[in-house]
C-alpha positions in Angstrom: 59.5 -98.4 118.0 62.9 -97.0 119.0 64.8 -98.8 121.8 67.8 -97.9 123.9 71.0 -99.7 123.0 71.3 -101.3 126.5 70.1 -101.0 130.1 73.4 -99.1 130.6 72.6 -96.4 128.1 71.6 -93.7 130.6 74.7 -94.2 132.7 77.0 -94.1 129.7 75.2 -90.9 128.5 75.5 -89.2 132.0 79.2 -90.1 132.3 80.0 -88.8 128.9 78.3 -85.4 129.3 79.6 -85.0 132.9 83.2 -86.1 132.4 84.1 -86.0 128.8 82.3 -83.7 126.3 79.4 -81.7 127.7 78.5 -79.7 124.6 80.0 -81.8 121.7 78.1 -85.0 121.3 79.5 -88.2 119.9 77.4 -90.7 117.9 76.4 -92.7 121.0 75.1 -89.5 122.8 73.2 -88.4 119.8 71.6 -91.8 119.4 70.7 -91.8 123.1 69.0 -88.4 122.8 67.2 -89.4 119.7 65.8 -92.4 121.4 64.7 -90.3 124.4 62.8 -88.1 122.0 61.3 -91.0 120.0 60.1 -92.8 123.1 59.0 -89.7 125.1 55.3 -89.7 124.1 54.3 -92.2 126.7 56.0 -90.2 129.4 54.5 -86.8 128.6 52.0 -85.2 130.9 50.5 -81.8 131.5 49.5 -79.8 134.4 46.9 -77.0 134.7 48.2 -73.5 134.5 46.8 -72.7 137.9 48.8 -75.4 139.7 51.5 -74.0 142.0 54.8 -75.8 142.1 57.4 -75.6 144.9 61.1 -76.1 144.9 62.3 -78.6 147.4 65.6 -79.6 148.9 66.5 -82.6 151.0 67.7 -81.9 154.4 66.7 -80.1 157.6 67.7 -77.7 160.3 67.5 -78.1 164.1 64.9 -76.2 166.0 64.5 -75.9 169.8 61.1 -76.9 171.1 59.7 -76.1 174.5 62.4 -73.5 175.2 63.0 -72.9 178.9 60.8 -75.9 180.0 61.9 -79.1 181.5 61.2 -81.1 178.3 63.2 -78.7 176.1 64.6 -80.5 173.1 66.0 -80.0 169.6 63.9 -81.4 166.8 64.4 -81.6 163.0 62.5 -78.9 161.1 62.1 -78.0 157.4 64.5 -75.5 155.9 63.2 -71.8 156.2 61.8 -70.1 153.1 65.0 -68.1 152.5 67.0 -71.4 152.3 64.8 -72.5 149.3 66.1 -69.6 147.1 69.3 -70.1 145.1 72.3 -68.4 146.7 74.7 -66.8 144.2 77.6 -67.3 146.6 77.3 -71.1 146.1 76.0 -71.2 142.5 78.0 -73.4 140.2 77.5 -73.6 136.5 74.5 -75.6 135.7 71.7 -76.3 133.2 70.4 -72.7 133.4 72.9 -70.5 135.2 76.6 -69.7 134.5 79.0 -70.0 137.5 78.4 -67.3 140.1 74.8 -66.6 139.1 71.8 -68.2 140.8 68.7 -68.3 138.6 65.4 -67.6 140.3 62.1 -66.8 138.6 63.6 -66.7 135.1 66.3 -64.1 135.9 69.8 -64.1 137.3 70.2 -62.7 140.8 
């Protein structure tokens, strides 16, 4: 069974593709990716086609509660639905989208 070179393998891989060569892989990166593929069987899972998945972001907005009453207060609340959609204004280049394009539902917006 294939094994990773060290417990530091992922960190080294991440640093290389973030800071050095994103698309051109050296031997160490190729070996790491080959090990991921060779050991991936135990991590594979499937979900039924009817399952609905949601995009989530960490964070919150403030919402006023009991407005106009004596116990009026601000409480943390979930982001509104429009906040969950990618915003092209803030889109950086990423895994799917080039800089300036936000990808939503398999298309650039």
